[in-house]
C-alpha positions as CSV (number, residue, x, y, z in Angstrom):
1,X,-147.6,-161.8,262.0
2,X,-144.4,-163.2,260.9
3,X,-141.1,-161.1,261.8
4,X,-139.7,-158.5,259.1
5,X,-136.8,-159.9,257.2
6,X,-133.9,-158.2,255.2
7,X,-134.0,-158.0,251.4
8,X,-131.1,-156.4,249.6
9,X,-132.2,-153.5,247.7
10,X,-132.1,-154.0,244.0
11,X,-132.0,-151.5,241.0
12,X,-135.8,-151.3,241.0
13,X,-135.7,-150.1,244.7
14,X,-133.1,-147.4,243.9
15,X,-135.0,-145.9,240.9
16,X,-138.0,-146.0,243.1
17,X,-136.5,-143.9,245.8
18,X,-134.9,-141.5,243.3
19,X,-138.3,-141.0,241.9
20,X,-140.0,-140.4,245.0
21,X,-137.6,-137.6,245.9
22,X,-137.6,-136.4,249.4
23,X,-140.9,-137.8,250.6
24,X,-139.4,-141.3,250.4
25,X,-137.3,-140.3,253.5
26,X,-140.1,-138.8,255.8
27,X,-138.8,-140.9,258.4
28,X,-135.0,-140.5,258.8
29,X,-132.9,-142.2,261.5
30,X,-130.7,-140.1,263.7
31,X,-127.6,-138.9,262.4
32,X,-126.0,-139.1,259.0
33,X,-122.4,-138.7,257.6
34,X,-122.8,-134.7,257.8
35,X,-124.2,-134.7,261.3
36,X,-122.3,-133.6,264.5
37,X,-119.0,-132.3,262.8
38,X,-116.9,-130.2,265.0
39,X,-113.8,-128.1,264.3
40,X,-111.3,-128.1,266.8
41,X,-113.3,-129.6,269.6
42,X,-115.5,-132.6,270.6
43,X,-119.1,-133.2,270.8
44,X,-121.0,-134.2,274.0
45,X,-124.6,-135.2,274.8
46,X,-126.5,-133.9,277.5
47,X,-127.2,-137.1,279.7
48,X,-129.7,-135.8,282.3
49,X,-133.0,-133.8,282.1
50,X,-131.1,-130.5,281.6
51,X,-127.9,-128.6,282.5
52,X,-127.0,-124.9,282.9
53,X,-124.6,-123.1,280.9
54,X,-122.8,-120.6,283.1
55,X,-120.9,-117.6,282.5
56,X,-117.7,-118.9,284.2
57,X,-116.8,-122.4,285.3
58,X,-118.3,-122.0,288.5
59,X,-121.9,-123.0,289.9
60,X,-122.5,-119.5,291.5
61,X,-121.7,-117.6,288.4
62,X,-124.5,-116.4,286.2
63,X,-126.6,-118.8,284.2
64,X,-126.7,-118.1,280.6
65,X,-129.1,-120.6,279.3
66,X,-130.2,-124.3,279.3
67,X,-129.4,-127.2,277.5
68,X,-131.8,-130.4,277.6
69,X,-131.6,-134.2,277.4
70,X,-130.0,-135.6,274.3
71,X,-129.0,-132.4,272.9
72,X,-125.5,-132.0,271.5
73,X,-123.1,-129.2,272.2
74,X,-119.8,-128.5,270.7
75,X,-117.0,-128.8,273.5
76,X,-113.9,-126.2,272.5
77,X,-111.7,-127.3,275.5
78,X,-112.1,-128.4,279.3
79,X,-110.8,-126.5,282.1
80,X,-110.0,-127.4,285.7
81,X,-111.8,-124.9,287.8
82,X,-110.4,-123.5,291.1
83,X,-114.0,-123.3,292.2
84,X,-114.5,-127.1,292.1
85,X,-116.5,-129.1,292.8
86,X,-113.5,-130.7,294.4
87,X,-114.5,-134.5,293.5
88,X,-114.7,-133.4,289.7
89,X,-113.5,-129.9,288.9
90,X,-113.6,-130.4,285.1
91,X,-115.7,-128.0,283.2
92,X,-116.3,-127.8,279.5
93,X,-116.1,-124.5,277.4
94,X,-119.0,-124.2,275.1
95,X,-120.7,-121.7,273.1
96,X,-121.5,-118.9,275.5
97,X,-120.0,-120.3,278.6
98,X,-119.1,-123.3,280.6
99,X,-120.9,-126.5,281.5
100,X,-119.7,-128.9,284.3
101,X,-118.6,-132.2,282.7
102,X,-120.4,-134.5,285.3
103,X,-123.8,-134.9,283.1
104,X,-122.2,-134.7,279.6
105,X,-121.0,-137.7,277.7
106,X,-118.4,-137.0,275.2
107,X,-118.9,-138.9,271.8
108,X,-117.0,-139.8,268.7
109,X,-119.7,-140.4,266.2
110,X,-119.0,-143.4,263.8
111,X,-121.3,-144.9,260.9
112,X,-120.5,-148.6,260.2
113,X,-120.7,-150.9,257.3
114,X,-123.7,-153.6,257.6
115,X,-122.3,-156.8,258.9
116,X,-124.4,-159.3,256.8
117,X,-123.1,-162.3,259.3
118,X,-125.7,-161.5,261.7
119,X,-128.4,-163.2,259.5
120,X,-128.9,-166.5,260.9
121,X,-126.5,-166.1,263.8
122,X,-126.8,-168.3,266.7
123,X,-128.2,-167.2,269.8
124,X,-127.3,-165.0,271.7
125,X,-126.3,-163.5,268.6
126,X,-123.4,-161.0,267.9
127,X,-122.3,-158.3,270.5
128,X,-122.3,-154.8,269.4
129,X,-122.0,-151.3,270.6
130,X,-123.6,-148.0,269.8
131,X,-121.4,-145.5,267.9
132,X,-123.6,-142.5,267.5
133,X,-124.9,-140.1,270.5
134,X,-128.0,-142.2,270.4
135,X,-130.2,-144.2,268.1
136,X,-133.9,-144.6,268.5
137,X,-135.0,-148.1,268.9
138,X,-138.4,-148.9,267.3
139,X,-140.8,-152.0,267.9
140,X,-142.6,-153.7,265.1
141,X,-146.2,-154.0,265.9
142,X,-148.4,-156.9,265.1
143,X,-150.3,-154.7,262.7
144,X,-147.1,-153.9,260.6
145,X,-146.6,-150.3,262.2
146,X,-143.6,-149.3,264.1
147,X,-143.5,-147.5,267.4
148,X,-140.6,-145.9,269.5
149,X,-139.3,-147.7,272.5
150,X,-136.0,-147.2,274.2
151,X,-133.2,-144.9,273.0
152,X,-129.9,-146.7,272.9
153,X,-126.8,-144.6,273.8
154,X,-123.2,-144.3,272.9
155,X,-121.1,-147.2,274.2
156,X,-124.1,-149.2,275.2
157,X,-123.7,-152.8,274.3
158,X,-126.4,-155.2,273.0
159,X,-127.0,-158.4,271.3
160,X,-127.9,-158.3,267.5
161,X,-129.8,-161.4,266.2
162,X,-130.7,-160.4,262.8
163,X,-131.3,-158.0,259.8
164,X,-134.4,-156.4,258.3
165,X,-135.6,-153.8,256.0
166,X,-136.3,-151.2,258.4
167,X,-139.3,-148.7,258.3
168,X,-136.9,-146.3,256.1
169,X,-136.0,-149.0,253.8
170,X,-132.6,-149.2,255.1
171,X,-130.9,-152.2,257.0
172,X,-131.7,-152.3,260.6
173,X,-130.5,-154.7,263.1
174,X,-132.7,-156.9,265.3
175,X,-131.9,-156.4,268.9
176,X,-132.6,-159.2,271.5
177,X,-132.9,-157.7,275.0
178,X,-132.0,-160.2,277.6
179,X,-134.8,-159.3,280.0
180,X,-137.6,-159.9,277.4
181,X,-137.8,-163.8,276.6
182,X,-140.4,-163.3,273.8
183,X,-139.4,-162.6,270.2
184,X,-142.2,-160.1,269.7
185,X,-140.5,-157.7,272.0
186,X,-137.3,-157.7,270.0
187,X,-136.6,-154.1,268.8
188,X,-134.5,-152.6,265.9
189,X,-132.0,-149.9,265.2
190,X,-130.2,-148.6,262.2
191,X,-127.6,-150.9,261.1
192,X,-125.1,-147.9,260.5
193,X,-125.6,-147.0,264.1
194,X,-124.3,-150.1,265.7
195,X,-120.7,-151.5,265.5
196,X,-120.2,-155.5,265.7
197,X,-117.6,-156.3,268.3
198,X,-115.2,-158.9,267.4
199,X,-114.1,-161.8,269.5
200,X,-110.5,-160.7,269.6
201,X,-111.6,-157.4,271.5
202,X,-112.6,-159.5,274.4
203,X,-109.7,-161.8,274.8
204,X,-108.8,-162.2,278.6
205,X,-106.1,-160.0,279.9
206,X,-103.2,-161.6,281.7
207,X,-105.2,-164.9,282.0
208,X,-101.8,-166.7,283.2
209,X,-101.9,-164.7,286.6
210,X,-103.0,-167.1,289.3
211,X,-106.5,-166.6,290.8
212,X,-105.2,-165.6,294.1
213,X,-102.9,-162.9,292.6
214,X,-105.6,-160.7,291.3
215,X,-107.8,-158.6,293.4
216,X,-110.2,-155.5,293.3
217,X,-110.4,-152.9,295.9
218,X,-113.2,-150.4,296.0
219,X,-112.8,-147.3,298.3
220,X,-116.3,-145.4,299.2
221,X,-114.5,-142.5,300.9
222,X,-112.2,-142.0,297.8
223,X,-114.7,-143.1,295.3
224,X,-111.9,-144.9,293.8
225,X,-111.4,-148.5,292.3
226,X,-107.8,-150.3,292.2
227,X,-107.2,-153.6,290.5
228,X,-104.1,-155.3,291.7
229,X,-101.8,-158.2,290.2
230,X,-99.1,-159.6,292.7
231,X,-100.0,-156.5,294.7
232,X,-98.8,-154.2,291.9
233,X,-101.4,-151.6,290.8
234,X,-102.6,-152.6,287.3
235,X,-105.7,-150.3,287.1
236,X,-107.0,-147.2,289.1
237,X,-110.0,-145.3,288.4
238,X,-112.3,-142.7,289.9
239,X,-115.9,-144.3,290.3
240,X,-119.3,-143.7,291.6
241,X,-120.6,-145.8,294.3
242,X,-123.9,-145.9,295.7
243,X,-125.9,-142.9,297.3
244,X,-126.1,-143.7,301.0
245,X,-129.2,-145.0,302.3
246,X,-131.0,-145.9,305.3
247,X,-131.9,-149.7,305.7
248,X,-135.8,-149.9,305.3
249,X,-137.4,-153.3,305.4
250,X,-138.7,-154.5,302.1
251,X,-136.6,-152.1,300.0
252,X,-133.2,-152.7,298.4
253,X,-130.6,-150.2,299.8
254,X,-129.1,-147.7,297.4
255,X,-125.8,-147.7,299.4
256,X,-122.8,-150.0,298.2
257,X,-122.4,-152.9,300.5
258,X,-118.9,-153.0,302.3
259,X,-117.1,-156.2,302.7
260,X,-115.0,-159.1,301.0
261,X,-116.9,-160.6,297.9
262,X,-116.1,-162.4,294.8
263,X,-117.1,-161.8,291.3
264,X,-119.6,-164.5,290.4
265,X,-121.4,-163.6,287.2
266,X,-120.2,-161.3,284.3
267,X,-122.4,-160.1,281.3
268,X,-121.3,-158.0,278.4
269,X,-124.7,-156.4,278.3
270,X,-127.3,-156.0,280.9
271,X,-130.7,-154.2,281.0
272,X,-131.1,-152.5,284.3
273,X,-134.2,-150.9,285.5
274,X,-138.0,-151.7,285.9
275,X,-138.5,-153.8,282.7
276,X,-140.9,-151.8,281.0
277,X,-141.1,-151.6,277.2
278,X,-141.3,-147.8,276.9
279,X,-140.1,-144.6,275.2
280,X,-140.4,-142.5,278.2
281,X,-136.9,-140.9,278.5
282,X,-137.3,-140.3,282.4
283,X,-138.3,-144.1,283.1
284,X,-135.6,-146.2,285.0
285,X,-134.8,-148.1,282.0
286,X,-131.1,-148.7,281.1
287,X,-130.9,-151.2,278.1
288,X,-127.5,-152.4,277.2
289,X,-125.2,-151.6,280.4
290,X,-121.9,-152.7,279.3
291,X,-119.4,-154.8,281.0
292,X,-120.9,-156.0,284.1
293,X,-119.3,-158.1,286.8
294,X,-121.6,-159.0,289.6
295,X,-119.9,-159.4,293.0
296,X,-122.9,-159.4,295.5
297,X,-125.7,-161.4,294.2
298,X,-128.2,-160.9,296.9
299,X,-128.7,-157.3,295.6
300,X,-127.4,-157.4,292.3
301,X,-124.3,-155.2,292.9
302,X,-121.8,-155.1,290.2
303,X,-119.2,-153.0,288.7
304,X,-120.1,-151.8,285.2
305,X,-119.7,-149.0,282.5
306,X,-121.8,-146.2,282.6
307,X,-123.5,-144.0,279.7
308,X,-126.0,-141.7,281.7
309,X,-123.5,-139.7,283.7
310,X,-119.6,-139.2,283.9
311,X,-119.8,-137.7,287.5
312,X,-117.2,-140.1,288.8
313,X,-115.8,-139.2,292.4
314,X,-119.5,-138.8,293.6
315,X,-121.9,-141.3,295.0
316,X,-124.5,-141.6,292.1
317,X,-125.7,-145.2,291.8
318,X,-128.4,-147.5,293.2
319,X,-125.5,-149.6,294.8
320,X,-123.4,-150.6,291.8
321,X,-119.9,-149.3,291.2
322,X,-120.3,-147.0,288.2
323,X,-117.2,-146.9,286.0
324,X,-115.9,-145.2,282.7
325,X,-116.8,-147.5,279.9
326,X,-113.4,-148.2,278.7
327,X,-112.0,-148.9,282.5
328,X,-115.1,-151.3,282.9
329,X,-114.3,-153.0,279.6
330,X,-110.6,-153.5,280.7
331,X,-111.7,-154.9,284.1
332,X,-114.3,-157.2,282.5
333,X,-111.5,-158.7,280.4
334,X,-109.2,-158.9,283.4
335,X,-111.2,-160.1,286.1
336,X,-112.1,-163.9,286.6
337,X,-114.0,-165.8,285.6
338,X,-112.7,-165.6,282.2
339,X,-115.3,-164.7,279.7
340,X,-113.7,-166.7,276.7
341,X,-116.6,-166.9,274.1
342,X,-119.9,-164.7,273.6
343,X,-122.5,-165.8,276.0
344,X,-125.2,-164.0,277.8
345,X,-123.3,-164.4,281.3
346,X,-120.2,-166.3,282.4
347,X,-120.7,-167.7,286.0
348,X,-118.0,-169.0,288.1
349,X,-116.2,-168.0,291.6
350,X,-113.9,-165.3,290.5
351,X,-111.8,-162.5,291.4
352,X,-112.1,-161.1,295.0
353,X,-113.7,-157.6,295.4
354,X,-113.0,-155.7,298.7
355,X,-115.2,-152.6,299.4
356,X,-114.7,-150.5,302.2
């Protein structure tokens, strides 16, 4: 079966949709212009299976109710709790109580105009980020039907390689996942949920600084990353390094390796996980991990952005250095080798990374 293509709707299509009424929209993509509006606060997405809403900002206070994965909550304000936890004492005031911030992702929903330049774009395509809490990706089956696969989450980054009429008759972008090398495993999401990233956004930061005058230090004890130029701090941020683990033969350790390394490979988008095409929300599949800088190639250890938790200050990862997405993007632009064009990966002997 040939791949679906995009056809601009004409007046006949419009009249057909109006005549069909609500039934024409039996399948609706997630989120519209009227969704997720908050007054005097922000919106957050639950990023794990469930979280508890407590009566007070303290995990020993009374539990009021539960919120579940991908539910959205209105955040009225945040508080720094005297009860901690010490590594991250920030709690969010929500309806009926408080939720610890570590497993909520703050989101700012934005719908986007369709970028028609993606039609016929050269591989690897146009780089883009998700601008809604999540969007449901769908695979186009050989019999013409559609099925759900991954959910793509806010601020994850993906390669857009085309535009089609989606299952709802609206424009959907075609996503090329770098771990699947066959076109039939390309998947699709509503175009309005994805923002095309301009090349100017990724211009290198301080490219004039000599290679030897840039370095990155990661403190496992402090769960902190610091970047230096000429021994002056230019970035300091809380991170989450690997969960400590014993060395077991045949298994990749989840602790972050210590020592002196160099960035050797940078990828603006990386699918991490087991490589399954699935709609199981509990599967270890993380498509579109943003702003990845690999510095230990043996076990694929990297700094990168994170959309599945915000629990920085606590060990959380399978070995990588998890960072807030905006900080990871800054580091990606600043660190060497310089990524001066849109490519799947940029290889070179880059900035020194010292982990201790």
